[in-house]
C-alpha positions in Angstrom: 217.5 -250.3 -49.0 217.9 -246.6 -50.6 215.9 -243.6 -50.1 212.8 -243.4 -52.5 213.6 -240.5 -55.3 217.4 -239.9 -54.2 219.4 -242.1 -57.1 218.1 -242.3 -60.8 215.7 -245.1 -61.4 218.2 -248.3 -62.3 220.9 -247.3 -59.9 218.4 -247.6 -57.2 217.1 -250.9 -58.3 220.9 -252.2 -58.7 221.5 -250.8 -55.0 217.9 -252.5 -53.8 219.5 -256.2 -55.5 223.0 -256.0 -53.3 225.1 -254.7 -55.9 226.8 -253.3 -53.0 227.7 -256.6 -51.6 229.5 -257.4 -55.1 232.5 -254.6 -54.2 235.8 -255.1 -52.7 236.3 -254.0 -49.3 238.8 -250.6 -50.2 236.0 -249.8 -52.8 233.1 -249.1 -50.1 234.4 -246.2 -48.3 234.5 -244.2 -51.6 231.4 -245.5 -52.8 229.3 -245.1 -49.7 230.5 -241.7 -49.2 229.2 -240.6 -52.7 226.1 -242.3 -52.4 225.9 -240.6 -48.8 226.3 -237.2 -50.3 224.6 -237.9 -53.8 222.5 -234.6 -53.7 226.0 -232.4 -53.2 227.8 -234.4 -56.1 228.4 -233.0 -59.5 226.6 -235.0 -62.7 230.0 -236.0 -63.8 230.6 -237.5 -60.4 227.5 -238.7 -60.3 227.6 -240.5 -63.2 231.2 -241.9 -62.5 229.7 -243.8 -59.5 226.7 -244.9 -61.5 228.5 -245.9 -64.1 230.7 -248.4 -62.3 227.6 -249.6 -59.6 225.2 -250.4 -62.8 228.4 -252.3 -65.0 228.9 -254.2 -61.4 225.1 -254.9 -61.5 224.7 -256.3 -65.5 227.8 -258.6 -64.8 227.3 -262.5 -63.5 229.3 -264.1 -60.5 232.2 -265.3 -62.6 232.5 -261.6 -64.4 232.0 -259.9 -61.5 234.9 -262.3 -60.0 236.9 -261.2 -62.8 236.8 -258.0 -62.8 237.6 -257.2 -59.6 240.1 -260.3 -58.8 243.4 -258.1 -59.4 242.0 -256.1 -56.1 240.9 -258.5 -53.8 244.3 -260.3 -54.0 245.8 -256.9 -52.9 243.5 -256.1 -50.7 244.7 -260.0 -48.9 248.0 -259.3 -49.6 247.7 -255.9 -47.5 245.5 -257.4 -45.0 242.7 -254.8 -45.1 240.9 -257.0 -43.1 243.1 -257.1 -39.6 243.0 -253.2 -39.9 240.5 -250.9 -38.5 239.0 -249.5 -41.9 236.2 -247.3 -42.5 233.9 -248.7 -45.4 231.3 -245.8 -44.8 233.4 -242.8 -45.9 237.1 -242.1 -47.0 239.0 -241.2 -43.6 242.8 -239.9 -43.3 243.4 -243.0 -40.8 242.3 -245.2 -44.2 244.5 -243.7 -46.5 247.1 -243.7 -44.2 247.3 -247.3 -43.8 246.7 -247.7 -47.8 249.7 -245.5 -48.4 251.9 -247.7 -46.0 251.3 -250.0 -47.6 254.3 -251.9 -50.4 251.4 -252.8 -52.7 249.7 -249.0 -52.5 251.0 -248.1 -56.3 249.6 -251.5 -57.5 246.2 -251.3 -55.7 245.6 -248.1 -57.1 246.6 -249.2 -60.9 244.2 -252.2 -59.9 241.3 -250.3 -58.5 241.6 -247.7 -61.9 241.4 -250.7 -64.1 238.1 -251.4 -62.7 236.9 -247.9 -63.2 238.5 -247.4 -66.7 236.7 -250.9 -67.9 233.2 -248.8 -66.7 233.7 -246.2 -68.4 234.7 -247.9 -71.3 231.3 -249.7 -71.7 229.3 -246.8 -70.6 231.2 -245.4 -73.8 230.3 -248.3 -75.8 226.9 -248.5 -74.8 226.0 -244.5 -74.9 228.6 -243.2 -77.1 231.4 -240.6 -76.9 229.7 -237.4 -77.8 230.0 -235.4 -74.9 234.1 -236.0 -75.2 233.7 -234.1 -78.4 232.0 -231.1 -76.9 234.2 -227.6 -77.5 235.2 -226.5 -74.6 237.2 -223.5 -73.2 240.1 -222.8 -70.8 240.1 -218.5 -70.5 242.8 -217.9 -68.0 243.3 -213.5 -67.0 246.8 -212.1 -65.5 245.3 -209.0 -64.2 247.1 -205.6 -65.6 248.2 -205.1 -61.6 250.9 -208.1 -61.7 254.1 -207.1 -64.1 254.6 -209.4 -66.1 258.2 -209.4 -68.4 257.0 -209.6 -72.1 260.7 -211.6 -73.1 259.9 -214.5 -70.8 256.2 -214.4 -70.0 255.4 -217.4 -72.2 259.0 -219.1 -71.5 256.9 -222.5 -70.0 253.8 -222.6 -72.4 253.9 -225.1 -75.2 252.1 -226.5 -78.1 250.2 -222.8 -79.1 251.6 -219.2 -79.9 251.9 -215.9 -78.2 249.6 -213.2 -79.7 249.2 -209.6 -79.4 246.0 -207.9 -78.9 244.4 -204.5 -79.6 242.6 -202.6 -77.4 240.5 -199.6 -79.0 239.9 -196.4 -76.2 236.7 -197.6 -75.3 238.2 -201.6 -74.2 241.1 -200.3 -72.9 239.0 -198.7 -69.9 237.5 -202.2 -68.7 239.6 -205.3 -67.9 239.6 -207.6 -71.1 238.6 -210.6 -69.3 235.0 -208.5 -68.1 234.7 -207.8 -71.7 235.3 -210.8 -73.4 232.8 -212.2 -70.7 230.3 -209.8 -70.4 230.5 -208.8 -74.3 231.7 -205.0 -75.4 229.2 -202.5 -76.7 228.4 -202.7 -80.7 228.2 -199.9 -82.9 224.5 -197.8 -82.0 223.8 -200.7 -79.3 224.7 -200.5 -75.1 226.0 -203.9 -74.9 226.6 -207.0 -76.8 226.3 -210.9 -76.5 229.6 -212.4 -74.2 231.2 -215.6 -73.6 228.9 -216.3 -70.1 225.7 -215.4 -72.6 226.1 -217.6 -75.0 227.3 -220.5 -72.7 224.1 -220.3 -70.7 222.3 -220.4 -74.0 223.5 -223.6 -75.1 221.0 -226.5 -75.4 222.8 -229.1 -73.6 224.1 -226.7 -70.5 224.0 -228.4 -67.5 224.7 -227.8 -64.2 228.4 -226.8 -63.0 228.7 -226.4 -67.1 230.3 -222.9 -66.5 232.1 -221.7 -64.2 233.9 -218.3 -62.8 236.7 -218.1 -60.1 239.3 -215.3 -59.6 241.1 -214.8 -56.2 239.6 -210.9 -56.1 236.1 -209.9 -55.8 235.7 -207.7 -58.5 234.5 -209.9 -61.4 232.2 -211.8 -59.3 231.3 -208.8 -57.5 230.0 -207.5 -61.4 229.1 -210.8 -62.2 226.2 -211.4 -59.3 225.0 -208.0 -59.7 224.1 -208.3 -63.5 222.2 -212.1 -62.7 219.3 -213.0 -64.4 216.1 -215.0 -62.8 217.4 -217.4 -65.2 216.6 -221.4 -64.5 219.8 -222.6 -61.8 220.8 -225.2 -63.8 222.2 -222.9 -66.7 223.9 -220.3 -64.1 228.0 -220.2 -64.3 229.2 -221.6 -60.2 230.8 -218.3 -59.0 233.7 -218.7 -56.7 235.5 -215.4 -55.5 238.5 -215.9 -53.2 238.0 -212.4 -51.7 233.7 -213.2 -51.1 234.6 -216.4 -48.9 236.7 -214.6 -46.5 234.5 -215.2 -43.7 234.4 -219.3 -44.7 238.4 -219.0 -44.7 238.6 -217.7 -41.6 236.0 -220.3 -39.6 238.0 -223.2 -41.1 241.3 -221.7 -40.7 240.5 -221.2 -36.7 238.9 -224.9 -37.0 242.1 -226.6 -38.2 244.4 -224.7 -35.7 243.0 -226.5 -33.1 244.0 -229.9 -34.0 246.6 -231.9 -31.8 249.1 -233.2 -34.5 247.8 -237.1 -34.5 246.2 -238.8 -36.3 242.6 -239.4 -34.7 242.1 -235.9 -33.8 242.4 -234.5 -37.4 240.0 -236.9 -38.3 237.4 -235.8 -35.4 238.7 -231.7 -36.3 238.0 -232.4 -40.5 234.3 -234.7 -39.2 233.5 -231.4 -37.4 234.0 -229.4 -40.3 232.1 -232.1 -43.0 228.8 -232.0 -40.7 228.7 -228.2 -39.5 226.3 -225.8 -41.6 228.9 -223.1 -43.9 226.1 -221.6 -45.6 226.3 -218.5 -43.2 230.3 -218.4 -43.7 229.3 -218.0 -47.6 228.1 -215.2 -50.0 224.6 -216.3 -51.7 226.0 -217.5 -54.8 227.4 -220.1 -52.5 225.1 -221.2 -50.1 222.5 -221.4 -52.5 223.7 -224.5 -54.2 224.5 -227.3 -52.3 226.5 -229.3 -54.5 229.1 -226.0 -54.9 229.0 -225.1 -51.0 229.8 -228.6 -50.7 232.3 -228.0 -53.2 234.2 -225.3 -51.1 234.3 -227.2 -48.0 235.8 -230.4 -49.8 238.3 -227.8 -51.1 239.4 -226.2 -48.3 239.5 -229.3 -46.2 242.0 -230.7 -48.9 244.4 -227.7 -48.9 247.2 -226.8 -51.1 246.9 -223.2 -50.1 243.4 -222.5 -51.1 242.6 -221.1 -47.3 245.5 -219.1 -47.2 246.5 -217.9 -51.1 244.3 -216.0 -53.3 246.0 -217.9 -56.6 246.5 -221.1 -54.7 242.7 -220.9 -54.2 242.2 -220.1 -58.1 244.3 -222.9 -59.2 243.2 -225.5 -57.1 239.7 -225.3 -57.4 239.8 -225.0 -61.4 241.5 -227.8 -61.5 239.3 -229.5 -58.9 236.8 -228.4 -61.5 238.2 -230.3 -63.7 238.6 -233.1 -61.9 234.7 -233.5 -60.3 232.6 -231.4 -62.7 234.1 -231.7 -66.4 232.8 -228.0 -67.6 232.7 -227.1 -71.2 233.8 -223.4 -69.7 236.2 -222.3 -66.6 237.4 -218.8 -66.5 240.3 -218.5 -64.0 241.5 -215.0 -63.1 244.9 -214.8 -60.2 245.5 -211.4 -58.7 247.6 -210.0 -55.6 248.2 -211.7 -52.7 250.0 -210.2 -49.5 254.1 -210.7 -48.7 254.3 -213.3 -46.4 254.5 -212.8 -42.9 257.6 -214.1 -40.2 256.7 -216.5 -38.2 253.4 -217.6 -39.3 252.7 -221.1 -40.0 251.2 -221.3 -43.7 251.8 -224.9 -43.5 249.1 -225.2 -40.8 246.8 -222.8 -41.7 247.5 -220.0 -39.6 246.4 -217.0 -40.6 249.1 -213.9 -40.8 246.5 -211.1 -40.2 245.5 -213.0 -36.9 249.1 -214.2 -36.2 250.7 -211.3 -37.1 250.3 -207.4 -36.4 252.3 -206.1 -38.8 250.1 -204.6 -41.4 249.6 -206.9 -44.5 251.6 -205.9 -47.7 250.9 -206.1 -51.1 253.3 -208.4 -53.1 253.0 -207.5 -57.0 256.2 -209.2 -58.6 255.5 -212.6 -56.6 251.7 -212.5 -57.5 253.1 -211.9 -61.2 255.2 -215.3 -60.8 252.4 -217.3 -58.6 249.7 -216.2 -61.4 252.2 -217.5 -64.5 253.0 -220.4 -62.9 249.4 -221.6 -61.7 248.4 -220.0 -64.9 250.1 -223.1 -66.5 249.2 -225.1 -64.2 245.5 -224.8 -64.4 245.7 -225.5 -68.4 248.4 -228.7 -67.5 245.2 -230.0 -64.9 242.7 -229.8 -67.7 244.9 -232.0 -70.0 244.9 -235.2 -67.4 241.2 -235.5 -68.6 240.3 -236.9 -71.7 237.7 -234.4 -72.7 240.1 -231.6 -72.9 243.0 -233.6 -75.1 241.4 -232.7 -78.5 238.8 -230.3 -78.5 239.8 -227.4 -76.0 240.7 -223.8 -76.6 242.7 -222.2 -74.0 243.8 -218.5 -73.9 245.5 -216.9 -71.4 245.3 -213.5 -70.9 248.2 -211.1 -69.9 246.2 -207.7 -69.5 249.4 -206.1 -68.6 251.0 -207.2 -71.9 248.3 -206.8 -74.1 248.9 -210.4 -75.0 247.3 -213.8 -74.8 248.9 -217.2 -75.5 246.8 -219.5 -77.6 246.7 -223.1 -77.2 244.0 -224.1 -80.1 243.0 -227.6 -82.1 243.6 -226.7 -86.1 240.2 -226.5 -86.4 239.4 -223.5 -84.5 239.5 -220.6 -86.7 241.0 -216.5 -85.5 241.1 -215.0 -88.7 244.3 -212.5 -88.1 243.5 -209.8 -91.3 245.1 -207.3 -89.0 247.9 -207.9 -86.4 247.2 -207.2 -83.4 244.5 -209.2 -83.0 240.9 -207.2 -81.6 239.5 -208.0 -78.5 236.5 -207.8 -81.0 237.7 -210.9 -83.0 238.8 -213.2 -80.7 235.4 -212.6 -78.6 233.8 -214.1 -81.6 235.9 -216.6 -82.3 236.0 -217.7 -78.6 231.7 -217.4 -78.5 231.7 -219.6 -82.2 233.6 -222.0 -80.7 231.7 -222.3 -77.2 228.5 -221.6 -79.0 
């Protein structure tokens, strides 16, 4: 029996009717872990598991057997039932055994085919409206990072660079902050910004808006201006700098592990269970799903514990994968130069293991930001929701330029060049409104 009121009614009924018994062995670690963590899932993640289980529960025995035929056959060839294989959660040992199998790639394709079938069934039943929603990816490379005008956009494709005009009043503030919070209008102290429009949308859901930065200034200003609006409409706010205590604790724990899979699983299991809320700022600690997102982000690596710009890129990419938000804002920043004789690959904290003072690396950070901003946009393009109705704007504040990728129906009037920040903000607010 499932825990009362934990799951949506139809999913609870399917579970009580034994739908899990119809799943292949290699499906169980993921599905059981997701069900166990249901309270910490974003709506999109919950829908993915819910769609799969409801789809399977509606199939007869013959249809169910046909759906999983390839997966079951590959499990037989791999000898999964002879492994030490956890069915309650995904472990490093599980992943290692699967990855070592010569049938691993075939198994991955077969598993994906099952999820694709469940998603197709859900789209046919419920329509495809959510994929047609207007989305916005807003990236920012701050003024402090030196970019070369001639090469800034060399790797970007499918759009065009635009020049930005900042008025005297606007030039004193960050263009990104003005776009998000609104810039003063004639005779008033403020005007509506992108964030306010995003929060006011009737269909706005939890984790529908994300703001991620390498520093602290942007999130500090947004936290200070937060209202008492319902949590469902509040943006997810993630700051590498404001998570400093959390990062230090994670890096310390990770460096206690011996270099074997059993010890790695033990350390990771401890970090999965420890209460990390005291390590996190209030805007993270107050939201269980976001708290678990940060935990998983640090456990998954990719430099998020060590470098602010890696944190921004990886957090944004994971937000696309897990939450499918309609608005993602990502601001890069300045990192320190890597210190000699520190092991960033094993999560060493350079400031703890090397007494030399940290030195800002502006040029290296600019290279990071240019590449990682493009990676964020490419990460969004992996998902159907972002492939047709998404506008991407990458601001290069130091160049007074932006790179714009947009579908034909997005109109940015350009009676004059360069484009004013007011005009750009108006176009973006109309797009996501």
